[in-house]
Backbone and ligand atoms as CSV (ligand in chain L), in Angstrom:
chain,resi,resn,atom,element,x,y,z
A,1,UNK,N,N,0.846,-1.206,0.000
A,1,UNK,CA,C,0.000,0.000,0.000
A,1,UNK,C,C,0.875,1.249,0.000
A,2,UNK,N,N,0.295,2.316,-0.494
A,2,UNK,CA,C,1.031,3.578,-0.594
A,2,UNK,C,C,0.259,4.689,0.120
A,3,UNK,N,N,0.982,5.612,0.724
A,3,UNK,CA,C,0.340,6.756,1.384
A,3,UNK,C,C,0.892,8.065,0.825
A,4,UNK,N,N,0.018,9.060,0.775
A,4,UNK,CA,C,0.409,10.409,0.361
A,4,UNK,C,C,0.573,11.256,1.619
A,5,UNK,N,N,1.736,11.887,1.749
A,5,UNK,CA,C,1.968,12.799,2.873
A,5,UNK,C,C,2.039,14.209,2.297
A,6,UNK,N,N,0.992,14.968,2.591
A,6,UNK,CA,C,0.781,16.239,1.911
A,6,UNK,C,C,0.898,17.403,2.900
A,7,UNK,N,N,1.668,18.395,2.490
A,7,UNK,CA,C,1.948,19.562,3.335
A,7,UNK,C,C,1.522,20.845,2.641
A,8,UNK,N,N,0.869,21.707,3.397
A,8,UNK,CA,C,0.314,22.932,2.840
A,8,UNK,C,C,1.223,24.143,2.977
A,9,UNK,N,N,0.618,25.336,2.928
A,9,UNK,CA,C,1.355,26.585,2.801
A,9,UNK,C,C,2.340,26.859,3.942
A,10,UNK,N,N,3.476,27.395,3.539
A,10,UNK,CA,C,4.551,27.865,4.432
A,10,UNK,C,C,5.353,26.746,5.081
A,11,UNK,N,N,4.930,25.509,4.883
A,11,UNK,CA,C,5.672,24.406,5.503
A,11,UNK,C,C,6.989,24.146,4.774
A,12,UNK,N,N,7.131,24.673,3.563
A,12,UNK,CA,C,8.438,24.621,2.877
A,12,UNK,C,C,9.495,25.437,3.621
A,13,UNK,N,N,9.051,26.346,4.486
A,13,UNK,CA,C,10.003,27.199,5.220
A,13,UNK,C,C,10.402,26.628,6.581
A,14,UNK,N,N,9.905,25.428,6.901
A,14,UNK,CA,C,10.246,24.830,8.197
A,14,UNK,C,C,11.757,24.766,8.373
A,15,UNK,N,N,12.175,25.002,9.614
A,15,UNK,CA,C,13.607,25.055,9.907
A,15,UNK,C,C,14.008,26.481,10.228
A,16,UNK,N,N,13.477,27.408,9.417
A,16,UNK,CA,C,13.763,28.822,9.669
A,16,UNK,C,C,12.514,29.580,10.067
A,17,UNK,N,N,11.324,28.982,9.832
A,17,UNK,CA,C,10.071,29.665,10.115
A,17,UNK,C,C,9.715,29.535,11.594
A,18,UNK,N,N,9.618,30.655,12.301
A,18,UNK,CA,C,9.216,30.663,13.718
A,18,UNK,C,C,9.684,29.402,14.450
A,19,UNK,N,N,11.012,29.189,14.545
A,19,UNK,CA,C,11.508,27.951,15.158
A,19,UNK,C,C,11.033,27.747,16.594
A,20,UNK,N,N,10.687,28.850,17.284
A,20,UNK,CA,C,10.191,28.728,18.667
A,20,UNK,C,C,8.822,28.035,18.686
A,21,UNK,N,N,8.099,28.099,17.568
A,21,UNK,CA,C,6.787,27.437,17.473
A,21,UNK,C,C,6.921,26.078,16.794
A,22,UNK,N,N,7.691,26.039,15.691
A,22,UNK,CA,C,7.666,24.858,14.826
A,22,UNK,C,C,8.943,24.016,14.886
A,23,UNK,N,N,9.936,24.466,15.658
A,23,UNK,CA,C,11.166,23.698,15.757
A,23,UNK,C,C,12.135,24.001,14.624
A,24,UNK,N,N,13.269,23.339,14.635
A,24,UNK,CA,C,14.328,23.625,13.663
A,24,UNK,C,C,14.430,22.570,12.578
A,25,UNK,N,N,13.567,21.581,12.652
A,25,UNK,CA,C,13.580,20.511,11.656
A,25,UNK,C,C,13.059,21.042,10.327
A,26,UNK,N,N,13.737,20.728,9.239
A,26,UNK,CA,C,13.287,21.175,7.921
A,26,UNK,C,C,12.285,20.178,7.345
A,27,UNK,N,N,11.598,20.611,6.287
A,27,UNK,CA,C,10.640,19.706,5.642
A,27,UNK,C,C,11.374,18.510,5.014
A,28,UNK,N,N,12.602,18.758,4.533
A,28,UNK,CA,C,13.412,17.655,3.983
A,28,UNK,C,C,13.739,16.639,5.076
A,29,UNK,N,N,14.010,17.128,6.283
A,29,UNK,CA,C,14.257,16.222,7.424
A,29,UNK,C,C,13.004,15.389,7.706
A,30,UNK,N,N,11.847,16.059,7.691
A,30,UNK,CA,C,10.574,15.350,7.950
A,30,UNK,C,C,10.349,14.295,6.879
A,31,UNK,N,N,10.626,14.663,5.625
A,31,UNK,CA,C,10.462,13.694,4.529
A,31,UNK,C,C,11.338,12.462,4.775
A,32,UNK,N,N,12.582,12.688,5.205
A,32,UNK,CA,C,13.502,11.563,5.452
A,32,UNK,C,C,12.982,10.679,6.585
A,33,UNK,N,N,12.472,11.304,7.659
A,33,UNK,CA,C,11.913,10.526,8.784
A,33,UNK,C,C,10.699,9.721,8.342
A,34,UNK,N,N,9.852,10.351,7.515
A,34,UNK,CA,C,8.649,9.664,7.030
A,34,UNK,C,C,9.022,8.514,6.095
A,35,UNK,N,N,10.051,8.721,5.280
A,35,UNK,CA,C,10.504,7.662,4.358
A,35,UNK,C,C,10.969,6.447,5.161
A,36,UNK,N,N,11.681,6.738,6.246
A,36,UNK,CA,C,12.193,5.667,7.109
A,36,UNK,C,C,11.039,4.888,7.759
A,37,UNK,N,N,10.066,5.620,8.303
A,37,UNK,CA,C,8.972,4.965,9.024
A,37,UNK,C,C,8.050,4.203,8.064
A,38,UNK,N,N,7.747,4.781,6.913
A,38,UNK,CA,C,6.885,4.061,5.954
A,38,UNK,C,C,7.588,2.797,5.475
A,39,UNK,N,N,8.877,2.895,5.202
A,39,UNK,CA,C,9.633,1.717,4.751
A,39,UNK,C,C,9.624,0.634,5.830
A,40,UNK,N,N,9.803,1.058,7.079
A,40,UNK,CA,C,9.799,0.126,8.210
A,40,UNK,C,C,8.480,-0.640,8.287
A,41,UNK,N,N,7.382,0.052,7.936
A,41,UNK,CA,C,6.048,-0.559,8.015
A,41,UNK,C,C,5.632,-1.202,6.690
A,42,UNK,N,N,6.536,-1.187,5.717
A,42,UNK,CA,C,6.229,-1.820,4.438
A,42,UNK,C,C,5.287,-1.030,3.554
A,43,UNK,N,N,5.270,0.300,3.755
A,43,UNK,CA,C,4.418,1.177,2.944
A,43,UNK,C,C,5.250,1.928,1.909
A,44,UNK,N,N,4.634,2.233,0.788
A,44,UNK,CA,C,5.217,3.176,-0.166
A,44,UNK,C,C,4.774,4.573,0.270
A,45,UNK,N,N,5.523,5.585,-0.166
A,45,UNK,CA,C,5.170,6.947,0.241
A,45,UNK,C,C,5.417,7.938,-0.886
A,46,UNK,N,N,4.476,8.875,-1.022
A,46,UNK,CA,C,4.724,10.070,-1.840
A,46,UNK,C,C,4.648,11.248,-0.894
A,47,UNK,N,N,5.652,12.120,-0.938
A,47,UNK,CA,C,5.719,13.270,-0.028
A,47,UNK,C,C,5.655,14.536,-0.870
A,48,UNK,N,N,4.749,15.453,-0.529
A,48,UNK,CA,C,4.577,16.645,-1.358
A,48,UNK,C,C,4.247,17.865,-0.505
A,49,UNK,N,N,4.498,19.034,-1.074
A,49,UNK,CA,C,4.164,20.305,-0.412
A,49,UNK,C,C,3.723,21.303,-1.467
A,50,UNK,N,N,2.707,22.088,-1.149
A,50,UNK,CA,C,2.345,23.201,-2.022
A,50,UNK,C,C,1.831,24.366,-1.198
A,51,UNK,N,N,2.082,25.563,-1.690
A,51,UNK,CA,C,1.558,26.774,-1.065
A,51,UNK,C,C,0.204,27.170,-1.647
A,52,UNK,N,N,-0.304,26.347,-2.580
A,52,UNK,CA,C,-1.503,26.719,-3.335
A,52,UNK,C,C,-2.666,25.786,-3.033
A,53,UNK,N,N,-3.770,26.377,-2.640
A,53,UNK,CA,C,-4.944,25.597,-2.250
A,53,UNK,C,C,-5.395,24.656,-3.373
A,54,UNK,N,N,-5.475,25.183,-4.597
A,54,UNK,CA,C,-5.937,24.370,-5.722
A,54,UNK,C,C,-5.001,23.212,-6.027
A,55,UNK,N,N,-3.706,23.449,-5.886
A,55,UNK,CA,C,-2.723,22.376,-6.132
A,55,UNK,C,C,-2.890,21.269,-5.099
A,56,UNK,N,N,-3.174,21.648,-3.862
A,56,UNK,CA,C,-3.414,20.642,-2.810
A,56,UNK,C,C,-4.663,19.831,-3.137
A,57,UNK,N,N,-5.695,20.519,-3.599
A,57,UNK,CA,C,-6.941,19.838,-3.976
A,57,UNK,C,C,-6.681,18.879,-5.138
A,58,UNK,N,N,-5.919,19.333,-6.140
A,58,UNK,CA,C,-5.591,18.454,-7.275
A,58,UNK,C,C,-4.858,17.198,-6.803
A,59,UNK,N,N,-3.945,17.361,-5.852
A,59,UNK,CA,C,-3.185,16.197,-5.364
A,59,UNK,C,C,-4.086,15.253,-4.566
A,60,UNK,N,N,-5.055,15.799,-3.844
A,60,UNK,CA,C,-6.015,14.940,-3.117
A,60,UNK,C,C,-6.863,14.155,-4.120
A,61,UNK,N,N,-7.319,14.830,-5.175
A,61,UNK,CA,C,-8.094,14.127,-6.221
A,61,UNK,C,C,-7.259,13.015,-6.856
A,62,UNK,N,N,-6.012,13.340,-7.179
A,62,UNK,CA,C,-5.136,12.387,-7.875
A,62,UNK,C,C,-4.777,11.193,-6.993
A,63,UNK,N,N,-4.935,11.358,-5.679
A,63,UNK,CA,C,-4.583,10.268,-4.757
A,63,UNK,C,C,-5.535,9.088,-4.881
A,64,UNK,N,N,-6.742,9.384,-5.364
A,64,UNK,CA,C,-7.736,8.310,-5.492
A,64,UNK,C,C,-7.219,7.269,-6.486
A,65,UNK,N,N,-7.190,6.025,-6.061
A,65,UNK,CA,C,-6.678,4.964,-6.921
A,65,UNK,C,C,-5.170,4.786,-6.854
A,66,UNK,N,N,-4.473,5.809,-6.337
A,66,UNK,CA,C,-3.008,5.770,-6.259
A,66,UNK,C,C,-2.525,5.437,-4.843
A,67,UNK,N,N,-3.273,5.907,-3.873
A,67,UNK,CA,C,-2.846,5.788,-2.477
A,67,UNK,C,C,-3.981,5.207,-1.627
A,68,UNK,N,N,-3.583,4.549,-0.545
A,68,UNK,CA,C,-4.566,3.947,0.364
A,68,UNK,C,C,-5.021,4.939,1.426
A,69,UNK,N,N,-4.319,6.066,1.543
A,69,UNK,CA,C,-4.692,7.063,2.536
A,69,UNK,C,C,-3.780,8.271,2.440
A,70,UNK,N,N,-4.143,9.306,3.191
A,70,UNK,CA,C,-3.426,10.584,3.124
A,70,UNK,C,C,-3.125,11.075,4.542
A,71,UNK,N,N,-1.921,11.580,4.725
A,71,UNK,CA,C,-1.559,12.328,5.937
A,71,UNK,C,C,-1.461,13.781,5.514
A,72,UNK,N,N,-2.210,14.635,6.169
A,72,UNK,CA,C,-2.329,16.020,5.705
A,72,UNK,C,C,-2.025,17.017,6.813
A,73,UNK,N,N,-0.994,17.827,6.576
A,73,UNK,CA,C,-0.801,19.041,7.353
A,73,UNK,C,C,-1.152,20.190,6.420
A,74,UNK,N,N,-2.354,20.700,6.541
A,74,UNK,CA,C,-2.848,21.706,5.599
A,74,UNK,C,C,-2.427,23.121,5.989
A,75,UNK,N,N,-1.589,23.259,7.035
A,75,UNK,CA,C,-1.150,24.600,7.443
A,75,UNK,C,C,-2.373,25.465,7.736
A,76,UNK,N,N,-2.293,26.728,7.378
A,76,UNK,CA,C,-3.383,27.657,7.700
A,76,UNK,C,C,-4.666,27.363,6.930
A,77,UNK,N,N,-4.569,26.620,5.818
A,77,UNK,CA,C,-5.807,26.242,5.101
A,77,UNK,C,C,-6.697,25.360,5.964
A,78,UNK,N,N,-6.102,24.718,6.971
A,78,UNK,CA,C,-6.882,23.942,7.945
A,78,UNK,C,C,-8.058,24.757,8.477
A,79,UNK,N,N,-7.766,26.029,8.726
A,79,UNK,CA,C,-8.723,26.883,9.438
A,79,UNK,C,C,-9.631,27.673,8.501
A,80,UNK,N,N,-9.432,27.511,7.202
A,80,UNK,CA,C,-10.183,28.349,6.245
A,80,UNK,C,C,-10.842,27.594,5.103
A,81,UNK,N,N,-10.346,26.387,4.788
A,81,UNK,CA,C,-10.669,25.837,3.472
A,81,UNK,C,C,-11.801,24.808,3.456
A,82,UNK,N,N,-12.983,25.281,3.146
A,82,UNK,CA,C,-14.108,24.375,2.902
A,82,UNK,C,C,-13.813,23.546,1.653
A,83,UNK,N,N,-13.068,24.132,0.705
A,83,UNK,CA,C,-12.742,23.405,-0.529
A,83,UNK,C,C,-11.874,22.178,-0.253
A,84,UNK,N,N,-10.931,22.300,0.659
A,84,UNK,CA,C,-10.110,21.131,1.028
A,84,UNK,C,C,-10.961,20.083,1.743
A,85,UNK,N,N,-11.838,20.536,2.605
A,85,UNK,CA,C,-12.744,19.615,3.294
A,85,UNK,C,C,-13.596,18.854,2.278
A,86,UNK,N,N,-14.140,19.562,1.300
A,86,UNK,CA,C,-14.976,18.920,0.287
A,86,UNK,C,C,-14.166,17.938,-0.558
A,87,UNK,N,N,-12.913,18.297,-0.861
A,87,UNK,CA,C,-12.053,17.401,-1.661
A,87,UNK,C,C,-11.834,16.089,-0.914
A,88,UNK,N,N,-11.573,16.181,0.386
A,88,UNK,CA,C,-11.341,14.971,1.192
A,88,UNK,C,C,-12.615,14.131,1.236
A,89,UNK,N,N,-13.743,14.791,1.454
A,89,UNK,CA,C,-15.019,14.060,1.496
A,89,UNK,C,C,-15.295,13.387,0.153
A,90,UNK,N,N,-14.869,14.007,-0.939
A,90,UNK,CA,C,-15.159,13.495,-2.281
A,90,UNK,C,C,-14.360,12.259,-2.633
A,91,UNK,N,N,-13.105,12.188,-2.209
A,91,UNK,CA,C,-12.260,11.058,-2.634
A,91,UNK,C,C,-12.436,9.826,-1.751
A,92,UNK,N,N,-13.070,10.007,-0.611
A,92,UNK,CA,C,-13.349,8.873,0.280
A,92,UNK,C,C,-12.111,8.058,0.628
A,93,UNK,N,N,-10.987,8.753,0.842
A,93,UNK,CA,C,-9.769,8.101,1.333
A,93,UNK,C,C,-9.594,8.472,2.808
A,94,UNK,N,N,-9.070,7.544,3.618
A,94,UNK,CA,C,-8.819,7.905,5.013
A,94,UNK,C,C,-7.728,8.976,5.115
A,95,UNK,N,N,-8.004,10.002,5.912
A,95,UNK,CA,C,-7.068,11.117,6.080
A,95,UNK,C,C,-6.742,11.267,7.570
A,96,UNK,N,N,-5.450,11.350,7.871
A,96,UNK,CA,C,-5.017,11.688,9.222
A,96,UNK,C,C,-4.498,13.124,9.184
A,97,UNK,N,N,-5.094,13.974,10.003
A,97,UNK,CA,C,-4.718,15.390,10.088
A,97,UNK,C,C,-3.550,15.536,11.064
A,98,UNK,N,N,-2.530,16.269,10.646
A,98,UNK,CA,C,-1.349,16.479,11.492
A,98,UNK,C,C,-1.027,17.966,11.608
A,99,UNK,N,N,-0.637,18.364,12.807
A,99,UNK,CA,C,-0.046,19.688,13.014
A,99,UNK,C,C,1.138,19.544,13.945
A,100,UNK,N,N,2.179,20.266,13.659
A,100,UNK,CA,C,3.363,20.254,14.527
A,100,UNK,C,C,3.021,20.843,15.888
A,101,UNK,N,N,2.347,21.992,15.866
A,101,UNK,CA,C,2.013,22.699,17.097
A,101,UNK,C,C,0.660,22.217,17.623
A,102,UNK,N,N,0.396,22.501,18.894
A,102,UNK,CA,C,-0.918,22.200,19.465
A,102,UNK,C,C,-1.853,23.355,19.111
A,103,UNK,N,N,-2.599,23.183,18.023
A,103,UNK,CA,C,-3.436,24.283,17.515
A,103,UNK,C,C,-4.490,24.718,18.545
A,104,UNK,N,N,-4.847,23.833,19.454
A,104,UNK,CA,C,-5.891,24.145,20.445
A,104,UNK,C,C,-5.356,25.002,21.593
A,105,UNK,N,N,-4.032,25.088,21.686
A,105,UNK,CA,C,-3.417,25.891,22.743
A,105,UNK,C,C,-2.962,27.251,22.210
A,106,UNK,N,N,-3.310,27.536,20.942
A,106,UNK,CA,C,-2.843,28.781,20.311
A,106,UNK,C,C,-4.027,29.745,20.111
A,107,UNK,N,N,-3.884,30.677,19.168
A,107,UNK,CA,C,-4.936,31.672,18.946
A,107,UNK,C,C,-6.259,30.970,18.638
A,108,UNK,N,N,-7.376,31.603,19.015
A,108,UNK,CA,C,-8.680,30.937,18.864
A,108,UNK,C,C,-8.988,30.619,17.400
A,109,UNK,N,N,-8.454,31.429,16.441
A,109,UNK,CA,C,-8.750,31.128,15.032
A,109,UNK,C,C,-8.101,29.827,14.565
A,110,UNK,N,N,-7.141,29.306,15.360
A,110,UNK,CA,C,-6.538,28.015,15.005
A,110,UNK,C,C,-7.283,26.834,15.640
A,111,UNK,N,N,-8.288,27.109,16.472
A,111,UNK,CA,C,-8.993,26.021,17.160
A,111,UNK,C,C,-9.970,25.306,16.237
A,112,UNK,N,N,-10.391,26.000,15.177
A,112,UNK,CA,C,-11.329,25.399,14.230
A,112,UNK,C,C,-10.575,24.730,13.098
A,113,UNK,N,N,-10.939,23.483,12.822
A,113,UNK,CA,C,-10.357,22.780,11.683
A,113,UNK,C,C,-11.468,22.320,10.759
A,114,UNK,N,N,-11.351,22.706,9.468
A,114,UNK,CA,C,-12.277,22.200,8.453
A,114,UNK,C,C,-11.881,20.790,8.004
A,115,UNK,N,N,-10.686,20.356,8.417
A,115,UNK,CA,C,-10.210,19.017,8.048
A,115,UNK,C,C,-10.762,17.977,9.034
A,116,UNK,N,N,-10.820,18.347,10.304
A,116,UNK,CA,C,-11.176,17.384,11.358
A,116,UNK,C,C,-12.491,16.634,11.110
A,117,UNK,N,N,-13.571,17.297,10.640
A,117,UNK,CA,C,-14.830,16.565,10.461
A,117,UNK,C,C,-14.770,15.472,9.398
A,118,UNK,N,N,-13.795,15.573,8.488
A,118,UNK,CA,C,-13.694,14.564,7.417
A,118,UNK,C,C,-12.430,13.709,7.585
A,119,UNK,N,N,-11.746,13.860,8.711
A,119,UNK,CA,C,-10.526,13.081,8.974
A,119,UNK,C,C,-10.844,11.883,9.867
A,120,UNK,N,N,-9.975,10.879,9.790
A,120,UNK,CA,C,-10.054,9.759,10.732
A,120,UNK,C,C,-9.794,10.278,12.136
A,121,UNK,N,N,-8.795,11.142,12.241
A,121,UNK,CA,C,-8.417,11.719,13.518
A,121,UNK,C,C,-7.381,12.795,13.323
A,122,UNK,N,N,-7.059,13.453,14.420
A,122,UNK,CA,C,-6.139,14.593,14.385
A,122,UNK,C,C,-5.001,14.355,15.373
A,123,UNK,N,N,-3.785,14.626,14.925
A,123,UNK,CA,C,-2.617,14.550,15.809
A,123,UNK,C,C,-1.971,15.927,15.811
A,124,UNK,N,N,-1.858,16.545,16.988
A,124,UNK,CA,C,-1.226,17.865,17.030
A,124,UNK,C,C,-0.490,18.043,18.333
A,125,UNK,N,N,0.570,18.858,18.272
A,125,UNK,CA,C,1.282,19.227,19.482
A,125,UNK,C,C,2.534,18.421,19.757
A,126,UNK,N,N,2.811,17.422,18.932
A,126,UNK,CA,C,3.969,16.558,19.168
A,126,UNK,C,C,5.127,16.840,18.223
A,127,UNK,N,N,5.069,17.983,17.547
A,127,UNK,CA,C,6.155,18.330,16.640
A,127,UNK,C,C,6.276,17.314,15.523
A,128,UNK,N,N,7.515,17.108,15.102
A,128,UNK,CA,C,7.804,16.210,13.982
A,128,UNK,C,C,7.319,14.779,14.258
A,129,UNK,N,N,7.334,14.386,15.535
A,129,UNK,CA,C,6.904,13.027,15.880
A,129,UNK,C,C,5.451,12.769,15.486
A,130,UNK,N,N,4.668,13.833,15.345
A,130,UNK,CA,C,3.281,13.684,14.911
A,130,UNK,C,C,3.164,12.985,13.564
A,131,UNK,N,N,4.125,13.228,12.683
A,131,UNK,CA,C,4.098,12.565,11.369
A,131,UNK,C,C,4.289,11.058,11.522
A,132,UNK,N,N,5.161,10.676,12.443
A,132,UNK,CA,C,5.413,9.239,12.700
A,132,UNK,C,C,4.155,8.600,13.282
A,133,UNK,N,N,3.538,9.286,14.258
A,133,UNK,CA,C,2.298,8.782,14.859
A,133,UNK,C,C,1.214,8.652,13.797
A,134,UNK,N,N,1.152,9.619,12.903
A,134,UNK,CA,C,0.129,9.600,11.848
A,134,UNK,C,C,0.344,8.424,10.894
A,135,UNK,N,N,1.590,8.150,10.547
A,135,UNK,CA,C,1.894,7.011,9.668
A,135,UNK,C,C,1.450,5.712,10.340
A,136,UNK,N,N,1.746,5.592,11.628
A,136,UNK,CA,C,1.374,4.372,12.357
A,136,UNK,C,C,-0.143,4.230,12.438
A,137,UNK,N,N,-0.832,5.329,12.705
A,137,UNK,CA,C,-2.298,5.291,12.808
A,137,UNK,C,C,-2.926,4.926,11.462
A,138,UNK,N,N,-2.395,5.528,10.393
A,138,UNK,CA,C,-2.948,5.242,9.061
A,138,UNK,C,C,-2.681,3.810,8.652
A,139,UNK,N,N,-1.496,3.316,8.969
A,139,UNK,CA,C,-1.147,1.931,8.623
A,139,UNK,C,C,-2.079,0.950,9.331
A,140,UNK,N,N,-2.327,1.188,10.617
A,140,UNK,CA,C,-3.270,0.346,11.377
A,140,UNK,C,C,-4.633,0.335,10.712
A,141,UNK,N,N,-5.072,1.520,10.297
A,141,UNK,CA,C,-6.393,1.646,9.694
A,141,UNK,C,C,-6.451,0.909,8.359
A,142,UNK,N,N,-5.394,1.046,7.562
A,142,UNK,CA,C,-5.368,0.437,6.223
A,142,UNK,C,C,-5.395,-1.091,6.315
A,143,UNK,N,N,-4.621,-1.659,7.239
A,143,UNK,CA,C,-4.527,-3.116,7.306
A,143,UNK,C,C,-5.717,-3.738,8.056
A,144,UNK,N,N,-6.458,-2.925,8.820
A,144,UNK,CA,C,-7.543,-3.502,9.629
A,144,UNK,C,C,-8.803,-3.734,8.799
L,1,DQA,C1,C,0.309,24.146,11.494
L,1,DQA,C2,C,-0.646,24.964,12.390
L,1,DQA,C3,C,-1.395,26.005,11.575
L,1,DQA,O1,O,-2.247,26.766,12.415
L,1,DQA,C4,C,-0.423,26.947,10.901
L,1,DQA,O2,O,-1.123,27.854,10.080
L,1,DQA,C5,C,0.632,26.234,10.128
L,1,DQA,C6,C,1.247,25.051,10.721
L,1,DQA,C7,C,1.191,23.200,12.333
L,1,DQA,O3,O,1.758,22.262,11.748
L,1,DQA,O4,O,1.332,23.383,13.545
L,1,DQA,O5,O,1.023,26.658,9.046
L,1,DQA,O6,O,-0.466,23.362,10.607
């Protein structure tokens, strides 16, 4: 089975972007950690990032038939994008929502997620390790 690990706006800047909030790990580092964990679990992986809402939607559509599930850190689109929510609902693939930071402990506008109602579950607040937890959760779901 294969999983899509999709990252939204500004996550390409990880490592230098507000390191006090998001840590010093780069997106390339996260990709390497995810490659290791998916390989360990016998999964294939596609890792992608876009700053564009429509490009993220296109990748979610394209995942149908290609991937068994999606791990999504939608960045700030989490809190704004009904279109991303509709895309996830449309493809009927299991989605695990991930955030590096604990969005519920931050500004109130980050407490709402348009992804959560259409996700299997949400992992937030554990930094980079959240991606590993998400891979494990998705793998359990896929094989069960
Ligand atoms: C984020 C949390 C979002 O609120 C924020 O807009 C991001 C990153 C996280 O991983 O903690 O861009 O998704």
